[in-house]
PyMOL Python script that loads the backbone (N, CA, C, O; Angstrom):
from pymol import cmd

cmd.read_pdbstr("""\
ATOM      1  N   UNK A   1      49.407 100.650  82.896  1.00  0.00           N
ATOM      2  CA  UNK A   1      49.897 100.892  84.159  1.00  0.00           C
ATOM      3  C   UNK A   1      50.874  99.754  84.534  1.00  0.00           C
ATOM      4  O   UNK A   1      51.802  99.999  85.305  1.00  0.00           O
ATOM      5  N   UNK A   2      50.690  98.451  83.987  1.00  0.00           N
ATOM      6  CA  UNK A   2      51.440  97.505  84.370  1.00  0.00           C
ATOM      7  C   UNK A   2      52.766  97.599  83.678  1.00  0.00           C
ATOM      8  O   UNK A   2      53.710  96.975  84.162  1.00  0.00           O
ATOM      9  N   UNK A   3      52.955  98.415  82.446  1.00  0.00           N
ATOM     10  CA  UNK A   3      54.309  98.675  82.011  1.00  0.00           C
ATOM     11  C   UNK A   3      54.999  99.581  82.807  1.00  0.00           C
ATOM     12  O   UNK A   3      56.212  99.440  82.968  1.00  0.00           O
ATOM     13  N   UNK A   4      54.304 100.617  83.396  1.00  0.00           N
ATOM     14  CA  UNK A   4      55.004 101.474  84.334  1.00  0.00           C
ATOM     15  C   UNK A   4      55.442 100.733  85.561  1.00  0.00           C
ATOM     16  O   UNK A   4      56.578 101.021  85.937  1.00  0.00           O
ATOM     17  N   UNK A   5      54.900  99.990  86.150  1.00  0.00           N
ATOM     18  CA  UNK A   5      55.403  99.308  87.205  1.00  0.00           C
ATOM     19  C   UNK A   5      56.772  98.415  86.756  1.00  0.00           C
ATOM     20  O   UNK A   5      57.872  98.542  87.293  1.00  0.00           O
ATOM     21  N   UNK A   6      56.508  97.640  85.837  1.00  0.00           N
ATOM     22  CA  UNK A   6      57.567  96.916  85.133  1.00  0.00           C
ATOM     23  C   UNK A   6      58.889  97.899  85.069  1.00  0.00           C
ATOM     24  O   UNK A   6      59.951  97.600  85.615  1.00  0.00           O
ATOM     25  N   UNK A   7      58.692  99.016  84.385  1.00  0.00           N
ATOM     26  CA  UNK A   7      59.888 100.029  84.249  1.00  0.00           C
ATOM     27  C   UNK A   7      60.487 100.395  85.470  1.00  0.00           C
ATOM     28  O   UNK A   7      61.705 100.349  85.643  1.00  0.00           O
ATOM     29  N   UNK A   8      59.487 100.842  86.523  1.00  0.00           N
ATOM     30  CA  UNK A   8      60.161 101.171  87.769  1.00  0.00           C
ATOM     31  C   UNK A   8      60.872  99.859  88.597  1.00  0.00           C
ATOM     32  O   UNK A   8      61.918 100.065  89.213  1.00  0.00           O
ATOM     33  N   UNK A   9      60.338  98.681  88.584  1.00  0.00           N
ATOM     34  CA  UNK A   9      61.070  97.502  89.055  1.00  0.00           C
ATOM     35  C   UNK A   9      62.258  97.290  88.292  1.00  0.00           C
ATOM     36  O   UNK A   9      63.192  96.742  88.879  1.00  0.00           O
ATOM     37  N   UNK A  10      62.400  97.613  87.117  1.00  0.00           N
ATOM     38  CA  UNK A  10      63.685  97.259  86.278  1.00  0.00           C
ATOM     39  C   UNK A  10      64.722  98.422  86.824  1.00  0.00           C
ATOM     40  O   UNK A  10      65.898  98.175  87.089  1.00  0.00           O
ATOM     41  N   UNK A  11      64.178  99.592  86.941  1.00  0.00           N
ATOM     42  CA  UNK A  11      65.115 100.717  87.538  1.00  0.00           C
ATOM     43  C   UNK A  11      65.651 100.344  88.833  1.00  0.00           C
ATOM     44  O   UNK A  11      66.837 100.457  89.140  1.00  0.00           O
ATOM     45  N   UNK A  12      64.768  99.912  89.549  1.00  0.00           N
ATOM     46  CA  UNK A  12      65.197  99.412  91.093  1.00  0.00           C
ATOM     47  C   UNK A  12      66.275  98.353  90.900  1.00  0.00           C
ATOM     48  O   UNK A  12      67.267  98.421  91.626  1.00  0.00           O
ATOM     49  N   UNK A  13      66.178  97.350  89.966  1.00  0.00           N
ATOM     50  CA  UNK A  13      66.902  96.283  90.013  1.00  0.00           C
ATOM     51  C   UNK A  13      68.293  96.809  89.302  1.00  0.00           C
ATOM     52  O   UNK A  13      69.328  96.213  89.598  1.00  0.00           O
ATOM     53  N   UNK A  14      68.338  97.694  88.556  1.00  0.00           N
ATOM     54  CA  UNK A  14      69.581  98.166  88.018  1.00  0.00           C
ATOM     55  C   UNK A  14      70.374  98.921  88.995  1.00  0.00           C
ATOM     56  O   UNK A  14      71.590  98.772  89.112  1.00  0.00           O
ATOM     57  N   UNK A  15      69.687  99.718  89.681  1.00  0.00           N
ATOM     58  CA  UNK A  15      70.258 100.452  90.948  1.00  0.00           C
ATOM     59  C   UNK A  15      70.793  99.653  92.049  1.00  0.00           C
ATOM     60  O   UNK A  15      71.819  99.922  92.674  1.00  0.00           O
ATOM     61  N   UNK A  16      70.005  98.625  92.245  1.00  0.00           N
ATOM     62  CA  UNK A  16      70.570  97.745  93.310  1.00  0.00           C
ATOM     63  C   UNK A  16      71.801  96.997  92.746  1.00  0.00           C
ATOM     64  O   UNK A  16      72.752  96.913  93.524  1.00  0.00           O
ATOM     65  N   UNK A  17      71.935  96.473  91.595  1.00  0.00           N
ATOM     66  CA  UNK A  17      72.997  95.817  91.254  1.00  0.00           C
ATOM     67  C   UNK A  17      74.087  96.812  91.028  1.00  0.00           C
ATOM     68  O   UNK A  17      75.240  96.396  91.137  1.00  0.00           O
ATOM     69  N   UNK A  18      73.885  98.090  90.724  1.00  0.00           N
ATOM     70  CA  UNK A  18      74.912  99.059  90.683  1.00  0.00           C
ATOM     71  C   UNK A  18      75.627  99.462  92.084  1.00  0.00           C
ATOM     72  O   UNK A  18      76.807  99.784  92.215  1.00  0.00           O
ATOM     73  N   UNK A  19      74.739  99.378  93.000  1.00  0.00           N
ATOM     74  CA  UNK A  19      75.147  99.572  94.414  1.00  0.00           C
ATOM     75  C   UNK A  19      76.002  98.381  95.048  1.00  0.00           C
ATOM     76  O   UNK A  19      76.933  98.530  95.840  1.00  0.00           O
ATOM     77  N   UNK A  20      75.521  97.187  94.561  1.00  0.00           N
ATOM     78  CA  UNK A  20      76.390  95.913  94.938  1.00  0.00           C
ATOM     79  C   UNK A  20      77.863  95.846  94.081  1.00  0.00           C
ATOM     80  O   UNK A  20      78.857  95.239  94.479  1.00  0.00           O
ATOM     81  N   UNK A  21      77.774  96.541  92.933  1.00  0.00           N
ATOM     82  CA  UNK A  21      79.196  96.541  92.484  1.00  0.00           C
ATOM     83  C   UNK A  21      79.923  97.643  92.947  1.00  0.00           C
ATOM     84  O   UNK A  21      81.153  97.604  92.942  1.00  0.00           O
ATOM     85  N   UNK A  22      79.239  98.732  93.391  1.00  0.00           N
ATOM     86  CA  UNK A  22      80.318 100.049  93.726  1.00  0.00           C
ATOM     87  C   UNK A  22      80.512  99.814  95.187  1.00  0.00           C
ATOM     88  O   UNK A  22      81.528 100.340  95.640  1.00  0.00           O
ATOM     89  N   UNK A  23      79.716  99.095  96.094  1.00  0.00           N
ATOM     90  CA  UNK A  23      79.946  98.988  97.548  1.00  0.00           C
ATOM     91  C   UNK A  23      81.248  98.738  98.052  1.00  0.00           C
ATOM     92  O   UNK A  23      81.705  99.432  98.959  1.00  0.00           O
ATOM     93  N   UNK A  24      81.995  97.640  97.450  1.00  0.00           N
ATOM     94  CA  UNK A  24      83.155  97.253  97.985  1.00  0.00           C
ATOM     95  C   UNK A  24      84.191  98.488  97.666  1.00  0.00           C
ATOM     96  O   UNK A  24      84.849  98.891  98.625  1.00  0.00           O
ATOM     97  N   UNK A  25      84.370  99.065  96.498  1.00  0.00           N
ATOM     98  CA  UNK A  25      85.386 100.126  96.342  1.00  0.00           C
ATOM     99  C   UNK A  25      85.095 101.257  97.058  1.00  0.00           C
ATOM    100  O   UNK A  25      86.009 102.030  97.343  1.00  0.00           O
ATOM    101  N   UNK A  26      83.753 101.519  97.455  1.00  0.00           N
ATOM    102  CA  UNK A  26      83.443 102.706  98.311  1.00  0.00           C
ATOM    103  C   UNK A  26      83.900 102.498  99.822  1.00  0.00           C
ATOM    104  O   UNK A  26      84.295 103.405 100.554  1.00  0.00           O
ATOM    105  N   UNK A  27      83.780 101.134 100.175  1.00  0.00           N
ATOM    106  CA  UNK A  27      84.133 100.748 101.637  1.00  0.00           C
ATOM    107  C   UNK A  27      85.778 100.840 101.588  1.00  0.00           C
ATOM    108  O   UNK A  27      86.429 101.429 102.451  1.00  0.00           O
ATOM    109  N   UNK A  28      86.289 100.246 100.576  1.00  0.00           N
ATOM    110  CA  UNK A  28      87.781 100.436 100.456  1.00  0.00           C
ATOM    111  C   UNK A  28      88.367 102.091 100.537  1.00  0.00           C
ATOM    112  O   UNK A  28      89.270 102.519 101.257  1.00  0.00           O
ATOM    113  N   UNK A  29      87.667 102.715  99.711  1.00  0.00           N
ATOM    114  CA  UNK A  29      88.085 104.378  99.595  1.00  0.00           C
ATOM    115  C   UNK A  29      87.918 104.926 101.130  1.00  0.00           C
ATOM    116  O   UNK A  29      88.731 105.736 101.575  1.00  0.00           O
ATOM    117  N   UNK A  30      86.810 104.436 101.927  1.00  0.00           N
ATOM    118  CA  UNK A  30      86.682 105.019 103.055  1.00  0.00           C
ATOM    119  C   UNK A  30      87.750 104.578 104.029  1.00  0.00           C
ATOM    120  O   UNK A  30      88.246 105.398 104.801  1.00  0.00           O
ATOM    121  N   UNK A  31      88.148 103.218 104.019  1.00  0.00           N
ATOM    122  CA  UNK A  31      89.052 102.722 104.814  1.00  0.00           C
ATOM    123  C   UNK A  31      90.485 103.313 104.535  1.00  0.00           C
ATOM    124  O   UNK A  31      91.309 103.527 105.424  1.00  0.00           O
ATOM    125  N   UNK A  32      90.692 103.561 103.137  1.00  0.00           N
ATOM    126  CA  UNK A  32      91.994 104.337 102.925  1.00  0.00           C
ATOM    127  C   UNK A  32      92.284 105.553 103.419  1.00  0.00           C
ATOM    128  O   UNK A  32      93.361 105.923 103.888  1.00  0.00           O
ATOM    129  N   UNK A  33      91.030 106.318 103.267  1.00  0.00           N
ATOM    130  CA  UNK A  33      90.940 108.031 103.680  1.00  0.00           C
ATOM    131  C   UNK A  33      91.251 107.695 105.340  1.00  0.00           C
ATOM    132  O   UNK A  33      92.180 108.334 105.833  1.00  0.00           O
ATOM    133  N   UNK A  34      90.625 106.865 106.094  1.00  0.00           N
ATOM    134  CA  UNK A  34      90.764 106.722 107.430  1.00  0.00           C
ATOM    135  C   UNK A  34      92.222 106.486 107.868  1.00  0.00           C
ATOM    136  O   UNK A  34      92.773 107.197 108.709  1.00  0.00           O
ATOM    137  N   UNK A  35      92.841 105.404 107.223  1.00  0.00           N
ATOM    138  CA  UNK A  35      94.354 105.261 107.605  1.00  0.00           C
ATOM    139  C   UNK A  35      94.954 106.244 107.200  1.00  0.00           C
ATOM    140  O   UNK A  35      95.871 106.499 107.980  1.00  0.00           O
ATOM    141  N   UNK A  36      94.887 107.255 105.985  1.00  0.00           N
ATOM    142  CA  UNK A  36      95.670 108.298 105.823  1.00  0.00           C
ATOM    143  C   UNK A  36      95.458 109.465 106.736  1.00  0.00           C
ATOM    144  O   UNK A  36      96.332 110.309 106.936  1.00  0.00           O
ATOM    145  N   UNK A  37      94.259 109.487 107.288  1.00  0.00           N
ATOM    146  CA  UNK A  37      94.133 110.587 108.564  1.00  0.00           C
ATOM    147  C   UNK A  37      94.858 110.167 109.623  1.00  0.00           C
ATOM    148  O   UNK A  37      95.545 110.960 110.267  1.00  0.00           O
ATOM    149  N   UNK A  38      94.782 108.884 109.911  1.00  0.00           N
ATOM    150  CA  UNK A  38      95.661 108.194 111.230  1.00  0.00           C
ATOM    151  C   UNK A  38      97.033 108.411 111.071  1.00  0.00           C
ATOM    152  O   UNK A  38      97.653 108.663 112.105  1.00  0.00           O
ATOM    153  N   UNK A  39      97.782 108.366 109.795  1.00  0.00           N
ATOM    154  CA  UNK A  39      99.080 108.470 109.566  1.00  0.00           C
ATOM    155  C   UNK A  39      99.379 109.839 109.626  1.00  0.00           C
ATOM    156  O   UNK A  39     100.402 110.137 110.243  1.00  0.00           O
ATOM    157  N   UNK A  40      98.685 110.777 109.099  1.00  0.00           N
ATOM    158  CA  UNK A  40      98.872 112.394 109.293  1.00  0.00           C
ATOM    159  C   UNK A  40      98.895 112.535 110.658  1.00  0.00           C
ATOM    160  O   UNK A  40      99.832 113.200 111.099  1.00  0.00           O
ATOM    161  N   UNK A  41      98.087 112.070 111.462  1.00  0.00           N
ATOM    162  CA  UNK A  41      97.811 112.400 112.890  1.00  0.00           C
ATOM    163  C   UNK A  41      99.093 112.048 113.834  1.00  0.00           C
ATOM    164  O   UNK A  41      99.546 112.685 114.785  1.00  0.00           O
ATOM    165  N   UNK A  42      99.536 110.790 113.238  1.00  0.00           N
ATOM    166  CA  UNK A  42     100.613 110.139 113.892  1.00  0.00           C
ATOM    167  C   UNK A  42     101.988 110.991 113.666  1.00  0.00           C
ATOM    168  O   UNK A  42     102.759 111.213 114.599  1.00  0.00           O
ATOM    169  N   UNK A  43     102.220 111.454 112.304  1.00  0.00           N
ATOM    170  CA  UNK A  43     103.161 112.273 111.883  1.00  0.00           C
ATOM    171  C   UNK A  43     103.055 113.596 112.647  1.00  0.00           C
ATOM    172  O   UNK A  43     104.055 114.016 113.229  1.00  0.00           O
ATOM    173  N   UNK A  44     102.145 114.134 112.674  1.00  0.00           N
ATOM    174  CA  UNK A  44     101.906 115.303 113.558  1.00  0.00           C
ATOM    175  C   UNK A  44     102.367 115.374 114.966  1.00  0.00           C
ATOM    176  O   UNK A  44     103.061 116.248 115.484  1.00  0.00           O
ATOM    177  N   UNK A  45     101.838 114.252 115.520  1.00  0.00           N
ATOM    178  CA  UNK A  45     102.084 113.873 117.036  1.00  0.00           C
ATOM    179  C   UNK A  45     103.702 113.754 117.195  1.00  0.00           C
ATOM    180  O   UNK A  45     104.305 114.161 118.189  1.00  0.00           O
ATOM    181  N   UNK A  46     104.253 113.195 116.178  1.00  0.00           N
ATOM    182  CA  UNK A  46     105.764 112.922 116.299  1.00  0.00           C
ATOM    183  C   UNK A  46     106.531 114.319 116.148  1.00  0.00           C
ATOM    184  O   UNK A  46     107.467 114.654 116.874  1.00  0.00           O
ATOM    185  N   UNK A  47     106.072 114.989 115.240  1.00  0.00           N
ATOM    186  CA  UNK A  47     106.824 116.338 115.153  1.00  0.00           C
ATOM    187  C   UNK A  47     106.659 117.342 116.306  1.00  0.00           C
ATOM    188  O   UNK A  47     107.477 118.241 116.498  1.00  0.00           O
ATOM    189  N   UNK A  48     105.435 117.130 117.158  1.00  0.00           N
ATOM    190  CA  UNK A  48     104.986 118.000 118.251  1.00  0.00           C
ATOM    191  C   UNK A  48     105.653 117.707 119.378  1.00  0.00           C
ATOM    192  O   UNK A  48     105.394 118.413 120.352  1.00  0.00           O
ATOM    193  N   UNK A  49     106.702 116.570 119.540  1.00  0.00           N
ATOM    194  CA  UNK A  49     107.336 116.186 120.633  1.00  0.00           C
ATOM    195  C   UNK A  49     108.317 117.096 121.031  1.00  0.00           C
ATOM    196  O   UNK A  49     108.592 117.017 122.229  1.00  0.00           O
ATOM    197  N   UNK A  50     108.988 118.019 120.330  1.00  0.00           N
ATOM    198  CA  UNK A  50     109.855 118.952 120.673  1.00  0.00           C
ATOM    199  C   UNK A  50     111.219 118.440 120.505  1.00  0.00           C
ATOM    200  O   UNK A  50     112.172 119.211 120.619  1.00  0.00           O
ATOM    201  N   UNK A  51     111.378 117.228 120.250  1.00  0.00           N
ATOM    202  CA  UNK A  51     112.661 116.554 119.885  1.00  0.00           C
ATOM    203  C   UNK A  51     112.999 116.563 118.347  1.00  0.00           C
ATOM    204  O   UNK A  51     112.140 116.260 117.519  1.00  0.00           O
ATOM    205  N   UNK A  52     114.262 116.916 117.997  1.00  0.00           N
ATOM    206  CA  UNK A  52     114.470 116.811 116.639  1.00  0.00           C
ATOM    207  C   UNK A  52     114.444 115.437 116.081  1.00  0.00           C
ATOM    208  O   UNK A  52     114.776 114.605 116.925  1.00  0.00           O
ATOM    209  N   UNK A  53     114.160 114.958 114.950  1.00  0.00           N
ATOM    210  CA  UNK A  53     114.237 113.670 114.429  1.00  0.00           C
ATOM    211  C   UNK A  53     115.503 113.127 114.393  1.00  0.00           C
ATOM    212  O   UNK A  53     116.469 113.725 113.919  1.00  0.00           O
ATOM    213  N   UNK A  54     115.553 111.797 114.967  1.00  0.00           N
ATOM    214  CA  UNK A  54     116.970 111.103 114.867  1.00  0.00           C
ATOM    215  C   UNK A  54     117.602 110.941 113.412  1.00  0.00           C
ATOM    216  O   UNK A  54     117.008 110.343 112.514  1.00  0.00           O
ATOM    217  N   UNK A  55     118.733 111.468 113.272  1.00  0.00           N
ATOM    218  CA  UNK A  55     119.305 111.258 111.964  1.00  0.00           C
ATOM    219  C   UNK A  55     119.606 109.831 111.677  1.00  0.00           C
ATOM    220  O   UNK A  55     119.670 109.175 112.716  1.00  0.00           O
ATOM    221  N   UNK A  56     119.786 109.229 110.726  1.00  0.00           N
ATOM    222  CA  UNK A  56     120.041 107.878 110.417  1.00  0.00           C
ATOM    223  C   UNK A  56     121.499 107.775 110.274  1.00  0.00           C
ATOM    224  O   UNK A  56     122.072 108.240 109.289  1.00  0.00           O
ATOM    225  N   UNK A  57     122.204 107.091 111.370  1.00  0.00           N
ATOM    226  CA  UNK A  57     123.677 107.045 111.387  1.00  0.00           C
ATOM    227  C   UNK A  57     124.302 106.108 110.382  1.00  0.00           C
ATOM    228  O   UNK A  57     125.449 106.183 109.939  1.00  0.00           O
ATOM    229  N   UNK A  58     123.333 105.172 110.076  1.00  0.00           N
ATOM    230  CA  UNK A  58     124.116 104.224 109.261  1.00  0.00           C
ATOM    231  C   UNK A  58     123.024 103.644 108.152  1.00  0.00           C
ATOM    232  O   UNK A  58     121.823 103.708 108.413  1.00  0.00           O
ATOM    233  N   UNK A  59     123.374 103.222 107.226  1.00  0.00           N
ATOM    234  CA  UNK A  59     122.573 102.570 105.980  1.00  0.00           C
ATOM    235  C   UNK A  59     122.911 101.167 106.045  1.00  0.00           C
ATOM    236  O   UNK A  59     124.061 100.786 106.264  1.00  0.00           O
ATOM    237  N   UNK A  60     121.826 100.307 105.840  1.00  0.00           N
ATOM    238  CA  UNK A  60     121.889  98.890 105.757  1.00  0.00           C
ATOM    239  C   UNK A  60     121.900  98.557 104.199  1.00  0.00           C
ATOM    240  O   UNK A  60     121.100  99.124 103.454  1.00  0.00           O
ATOM    241  N   UNK A  61     122.805  97.643 103.728  1.00  0.00           N
ATOM    242  CA  UNK A  61     123.043  97.099 102.351  1.00  0.00           C
ATOM    243  C   UNK A  61     122.846  95.687 102.517  1.00  0.00           C
ATOM    244  O   UNK A  61     122.767  95.105 103.599  1.00  0.00           O
ATOM    245  N   UNK A  62     122.763  95.110 101.235  1.00  0.00           N
ATOM    246  CA  UNK A  62     123.037  93.593 101.276  1.00  0.00           C
ATOM    247  C   UNK A  62     124.013  93.497 100.351  1.00  0.00           C
ATOM    248  O   UNK A  62     124.016  94.222  99.357  1.00  0.00           O
ATOM    249  N   UNK A  63     125.051  92.481 100.614  1.00  0.00           N
ATOM    250  CA  UNK A  63     126.328  92.445  99.900  1.00  0.00           C
ATOM    251  C   UNK A  63     126.125  90.891  99.436  1.00  0.00           C
ATOM    252  O   UNK A  63     125.817  89.961 100.181  1.00  0.00           O
ATOM    253  N   UNK A  64     126.352  90.833  98.124  1.00  0.00           N
ATOM    254  CA  UNK A  64     126.273  89.461  97.745  1.00  0.00           C
ATOM    255  C   UNK A  64     127.674  89.182  97.146  1.00  0.00           C
ATOM    256  O   UNK A  64     128.271  90.006  96.454  1.00  0.00           O
ATOM    257  N   UNK A  65     128.138  87.989  97.459  1.00  0.00           N
ATOM    258  CA  UNK A  65     129.542  87.596  96.920  1.00  0.00           C
ATOM    259  C   UNK A  65     129.244  86.963  95.680  1.00  0.00           C
ATOM    260  O   UNK A  65     128.335  86.137  95.582  1.00  0.00           O
ATOM    261  N   UNK A  66     130.022  87.337  94.657  1.00  0.00           N
ATOM    262  CA  UNK A  66     130.009  86.570  93.336  1.00  0.00           C
ATOM    263  C   UNK A  66     131.258  86.061  93.123  1.00  0.00           C
ATOM    264  O   UNK A  66     132.287  86.671  93.415  1.00  0.00           O
ATOM    265  N   UNK A  67     131.215  84.683  92.496  1.00  0.00           N
ATOM    266  CA  UNK A  67     132.464  83.876  92.376  1.00  0.00           C
ATOM    267  C   UNK A  67     133.013  84.148  91.008  1.00  0.00           C
ATOM    268  O   UNK A  67     134.054  83.602  90.642  1.00  0.00           O
TER     269      UNK A  67
END
""", "prot")
cmd.dss("prot")
cmd.show_as("cartoon", "prot")
cmd.util.cbc("prot")
cmd.orient("prot")
């Protein structure tokens, strides 16, 4: 009976360590999905205004003078 309890406690410890290791990545994944939903909603709201998107009239570049 003691070996059964030891095995059960060992399994619980392994699962707890796995949860501690996996938790940060799962939280990051949830945050990334939330940001993606917000960006899609903002892009959809921008397209629903009825105005055509502004075309870029100019392009910015960096000019470096070489001697």
